[in-house]
Each structure stands twice: as structure tokens, then as C-alpha cells.
C-alpha positions as a Markdown table, in Angstrom:
| # | Residue | x | y | z |
|---|---|---|---|---|
| 1 | Met | 0.0 | 0.0 | 0.0 |
| 2 | Gln | 3.0 | 2.2 | -0.2 |
| 3 | Tyr | 1.9 | 3.5 | -3.6 |
| 4 | Ala | -1.7 | 4.2 | -2.5 |
| 5 | Lys | -3.0 | 7.8 | -2.6 |
| 6 | Lys | -4.0 | 8.9 | 0.9 |
| 7 | Glu | -7.2 | 10.6 | -0.2 |
| 8 | Phe | -8.6 | 7.3 | -1.6 |
| 9 | Glu | -8.3 | 5.8 | 1.9 |
| 10 | Ile | -7.2 | 2.3 | 0.9 |
| 11 | Ile | -7.2 | -0.1 | 3.8 |
| 12 | Glu | -6.6 | -3.4 | 2.0 |
| 13 | Leu | -5.0 | -4.3 | -1.3 |
| 14 | Glu | -4.8 | -7.9 | -2.6 |
| 15 | Gln | -4.2 | -9.6 | -6.0 |
| 16 | Lys | -6.2 | -12.7 | -6.8 |
| 17 | Gly | -5.4 | -14.1 | -10.2 |
| 18 | Asp | -6.1 | -11.4 | -12.8 |
| 19 | Thr | -8.1 | -9.3 | -10.3 |
| 20 | Leu | -6.8 | -6.5 | -8.0 |
| 21 | Leu | -9.0 | -6.1 | -4.9 |
| 22 | Ile | -9.0 | -2.6 | -3.3 |
| 23 | Val | -10.9 | -2.0 | -0.1 |
| 24 | Ser | -11.4 | 1.7 | 0.6 |
| 25 | Thr | -13.2 | 3.7 | 3.2 |
| 26 | Asn | -13.6 | 6.8 | 1.0 |
| 27 | Lys | -17.3 | 8.0 | 1.0 |
| 28 | Leu | -17.1 | 9.0 | -2.7 |
| 29 | Leu | -17.8 | 5.4 | -3.6 |
| 30 | Phe | -21.5 | 6.1 | -2.7 |
| 31 | Tyr | -21.5 | 9.2 | -5.0 |
| 32 | Pro | -19.6 | 8.1 | -8.2 |
| 33 | Phe | -21.1 | 11.0 | -10.2 |
| 34 | Gly | -20.8 | 13.6 | -7.4 |
| 35 | Lys | -23.0 | 14.5 | -4.4 |
| 36 | Tyr | -26.5 | 15.7 | -5.2 |
| 37 | Ala | -29.4 | 16.3 | -2.8 |
| 38 | Asn | -32.1 | 15.1 | -5.2 |
| 39 | Phe | -32.6 | 13.9 | -8.8 |
| 40 | Lys | -33.5 | 17.3 | -10.2 |
| 41 | Glu | -30.2 | 18.7 | -9.0 |
| 42 | Phe | -28.4 | 15.7 | -10.6 |
| 43 | Lys | -30.4 | 16.0 | -13.9 |
| 44 | Asp | -29.6 | 19.8 | -14.1 |
| 45 | Gly | -26.0 | 19.5 | -13.1 |
| 46 | Tyr | -24.9 | 16.2 | -14.6 |
| 47 | Leu | -27.3 | 14.8 | -17.1 |
| 48 | Val | -28.1 | 18.0 | -18.9 |
| 49 | Lys | -25.8 | 17.3 | -21.9 |
| 50 | Arg | -26.3 | 13.5 | -22.1 |
| 51 | Asp | -28.7 | 11.7 | -24.4 |
| 52 | Leu | -30.2 | 9.3 | -21.9 |
| 53 | Lys | -33.7 | 8.1 | -21.1 |
| 54 | Val | -34.9 | 8.7 | -17.5 |
| 55 | Arg | -37.8 | 7.2 | -15.7 |
| 56 | Ile | -39.0 | 6.7 | -12.2 |
| 57 | Asp | -39.0 | 3.0 | -11.4 |
| 58 | Ser | -40.5 | 3.0 | -8.0 |
| 59 | Ser | -41.7 | 5.5 | -5.4 |
| 60 | Phe | -41.9 | 4.7 | -1.7 |
| 61 | Asn | -42.5 | 6.8 | 1.4 |
| 62 | Ile | -39.0 | 8.3 | 1.8 |
| 63 | Phe | -37.3 | 7.4 | -1.5 |
| 64 | Arg | -37.7 | 7.1 | -5.3 |
| 65 | Ile | -35.7 | 4.9 | -7.7 |
| 66 | Phe | -34.6 | 6.4 | -11.0 |
| 67 | Ser | -33.4 | 4.5 | -14.0 |
| 68 | Ile | -31.2 | 6.2 | -16.5 |
| 69 | Glu | -30.3 | 4.3 | -19.7 |
| 70 | Asn | -29.5 | 4.1 | -23.3 |
| 71 | Glu | -28.8 | 1.1 | -25.6 |
| 72 | Lys | -25.6 | 0.1 | -23.8 |
| 73 | Thr | -25.7 | 1.7 | -20.3 |
| 74 | Ser | -28.0 | 1.3 | -17.3 |
| 75 | Val | -27.8 | 3.3 | -14.0 |
| 76 | Lys | -30.2 | 3.2 | -11.1 |
| 77 | Leu | -30.1 | 5.8 | -8.4 |
| 78 | Ile | -32.0 | 6.2 | -5.1 |
| 79 | Glu | -33.3 | 9.6 | -4.0 |
| 80 | Asn | -33.7 | 9.5 | -0.2 |
| 81 | Thr | -35.8 | 12.4 | 1.1 |
| 82 | Glu | -34.7 | 11.7 | 4.7 |
| 83 | Thr | -31.0 | 12.0 | 4.1 |
| 84 | Glu | -31.4 | 14.4 | 1.2 |
| 85 | Arg | -28.9 | 12.4 | -0.9 |
| 86 | Leu | -29.0 | 10.8 | -4.3 |
| 87 | Glu | -27.1 | 7.5 | -4.0 |
| 88 | Leu | -26.2 | 4.8 | -6.4 |
| 89 | Phe | -28.3 | 1.6 | -6.5 |
| 90 | Lys | -26.5 | -0.2 | -9.4 |
| 91 | Ala | -24.9 | 0.5 | -12.7 |
| 92 | Asp | -23.7 | -1.3 | -15.8 |
| 93 | Ile | -21.7 | 1.3 | -17.9 |
| 94 | Arg | -20.7 | 0.2 | -21.4 |
| 95 | Asp | -20.3 | 3.5 | -23.2 |
| 96 | Asn | -19.1 | 7.0 | -22.4 |
| 97 | Ser | -22.4 | 8.3 | -21.2 |
| 98 | Phe | -21.1 | 8.6 | -17.6 |
| 99 | Glu | -17.8 | 9.8 | -16.1 |
| 100 | Leu | -17.1 | 8.7 | -12.5 |
| 101 | Phe | -15.1 | 10.3 | -9.7 |
| 102 | Tyr | -11.5 | 11.2 | -10.5 |
| 103 | Gly | -12.5 | 11.5 | -14.2 |
| 104 | Ile | -12.7 | 7.7 | -14.7 |
| 105 | Arg | -14.4 | 6.9 | -18.0 |
| 106 | Leu | -14.4 | 4.1 | -20.5 |
| 107 | Gly | -11.5 | 3.9 | -23.0 |
| 108 | Met | -8.9 | 5.0 | -20.4 |
| 109 | Lys | -5.7 | 3.0 | -20.4 |
| 110 | Lys | -5.2 | 0.7 | -17.5 |
| 111 | Asp | -2.2 | 2.7 | -16.2 |
| 112 | Glu | -4.4 | 5.9 | -16.3 |
| 113 | Val | -7.0 | 4.2 | -14.1 |
| 114 | Phe | -4.3 | 2.9 | -11.7 |
| 115 | Leu | -3.0 | 6.5 | -11.3 |
| 116 | Gln | -6.4 | 7.6 | -10.0 |
| 117 | Phe | -5.8 | 5.4 | -6.9 |
| 118 | Phe | -2.0 | 5.3 | -6.7 |
| 119 | Val | 0.8 | 7.9 | -6.8 |
| 120 | Lys | 2.5 | 5.5 | -9.3 |
| 121 | Thr | 1.5 | 2.2 | -10.7 |
| 122 | Pro | 2.6 | -0.6 | -8.3 |
| 123 | Pro | 4.9 | -3.2 | -9.8 |
| 124 | Gly | 3.5 | -6.6 | -10.9 |
| 125 | Leu | 0.0 | -5.4 | -12.0 |
| 126 | Asn | 0.5 | -5.7 | -15.8 |
| 127 | His | -1.6 | -9.0 | -15.9 |
| 128 | Ile | -4.6 | -7.4 | -14.1 |
| 129 | Arg | -7.9 | -7.5 | -16.1 |
| 130 | Thr | -10.3 | -6.4 | -13.3 |
| 131 | Ile | -10.0 | -3.9 | -10.5 |
| 132 | Lys | -12.6 | -4.7 | -7.8 |
| 133 | Ile | -13.2 | -1.9 | -5.4 |
| 134 | Val | -15.1 | -2.6 | -2.2 |
| 135 | Ser | -16.3 | -0.1 | 0.3 |
| 136 | Gly | -15.0 | -0.7 | 3.8 |
| 137 | Leu | -17.9 | 1.3 | 5.2 |
| 138 | Glu | -21.0 | -0.2 | 3.6 |
| 139 | Gly | -22.0 | -2.6 | 0.8 |
| 140 | Ile | -20.9 | -1.2 | -2.5 |
| 141 | Trp | -18.8 | -2.9 | -5.1 |
| 142 | Tyr | -17.1 | -1.6 | -8.3 |
| 143 | Tyr | -15.8 | -3.7 | -11.1 |
| 144 | Phe | -13.5 | -2.0 | -13.6 |
| 145 | Asn | -13.0 | -4.5 | -16.5 |
| 146 | Phe | -10.2 | -4.0 | -19.1 |
| 147 | Ser | -10.1 | -5.3 | -22.7 |
| 148 | Thr | -7.2 | -7.2 | -24.1 |
| 149 | Lys | -6.0 | -3.8 | -25.4 |
| 150 | Glu | -5.6 | -2.7 | -21.8 |
| 151 | Gln | -8.4 | -0.2 | -22.0 |
| 152 | Leu | -11.3 | 0.3 | -19.6 |
| 153 | Glu | -14.1 | -1.7 | -21.3 |
| 154 | Asn | -17.0 | -1.6 | -18.8 |
| 155 | Ile | -17.8 | -0.6 | -15.2 |
| 156 | Ile | -20.2 | -2.6 | -13.1 |
| 157 | Ile | -21.4 | -1.1 | -9.8 |
| 158 | Glu | -23.5 | -3.1 | -7.3 |
| 159 | Ser | -24.9 | -2.2 | -3.8 |
| 160 | Asp | -26.5 | -4.2 | -1.0 |
| 161 | Tyr | -29.6 | -2.0 | -1.0 |
| 162 | Val | -32.7 | -4.2 | -0.2 |
| 163 | Leu | -36.1 | -2.9 | -1.2 |
| 164 | Asp | -39.1 | -4.2 | 0.6 |
């Protein structure tokens, strides 16, 4: 962990085959597109220039679930009126419709992605095909998958939200 950037708050780092596991306590994992109090704020500040379909999937007492999608990408967000936060429910990003924290986007070279989390690329990671980032605070998982050309090919994000 000597190469880890302090601001990303990495508490565990492990290689398993072609996967690099990173456990982080950084709260930005809950807000990959930035912090927004509600969906309108997100739509006006983030989605305004993107060609995506938006719909309300569900509406419960204190929260609503929004789906944002196009032919290749699907993102679901939860708007919680109690906490006044818009949080990620899940995402499958397969085009450049979305850019994440630190400017992470599809098409980036693997070394460029590594440099978002490390001050320099740690040795021995050239065989890595997937970076799995796990929140050390609550249940959220990121999977950054790289093509054989060493470019970020897709991003899958999952959470442990359970809806009754």
C-alpha cells in the first residue's frame, strides 16, 4: 500500500489471479457522479448534456428509484428524502455516457486508471484484467474491467440495498 494515494483511503490491497482487490473507506464510492441532494439537481448538473432516457421505477415513502439508460448503459439511483442524498443503487456502464469520480471513463488505459488510486503504478500489475473496489464502510462494489488492449471496457457497480 506504499503507492496508494492517501485521499482514496485504501485499507486493503490484494491480488487474486487477474483481479486486483482494493478496499477503501472513501465515501465518494457512494457518489460516483458527485454529491446531489435530489434527482432534479443531478439532472440539471450532470445529465443535462447527455442523451439518456430517464424514468421513475418506484416511489416509496422516503425514496424514489430512478433508471437512466440508453442502448448500452443502465444506471439506477435512489433519491432519499430523509438524508437528502441521491445515492447509487446499481450500474452497468458500457459507453461514455457517464464519467465517474477522478474523471474515470471508458476507454482509459489501465495505467491511467491505476494512477487515480496510486501515486505510481505498483509493480506486478500488468496482468490485471479487473479492478474490484469494495467499500470498507457499507456494501458497494465496483468492477473495472479491461479489454485485451488494456483499455477500460466496462464498469459494473453493485450495492447491497434491499427494497421491501
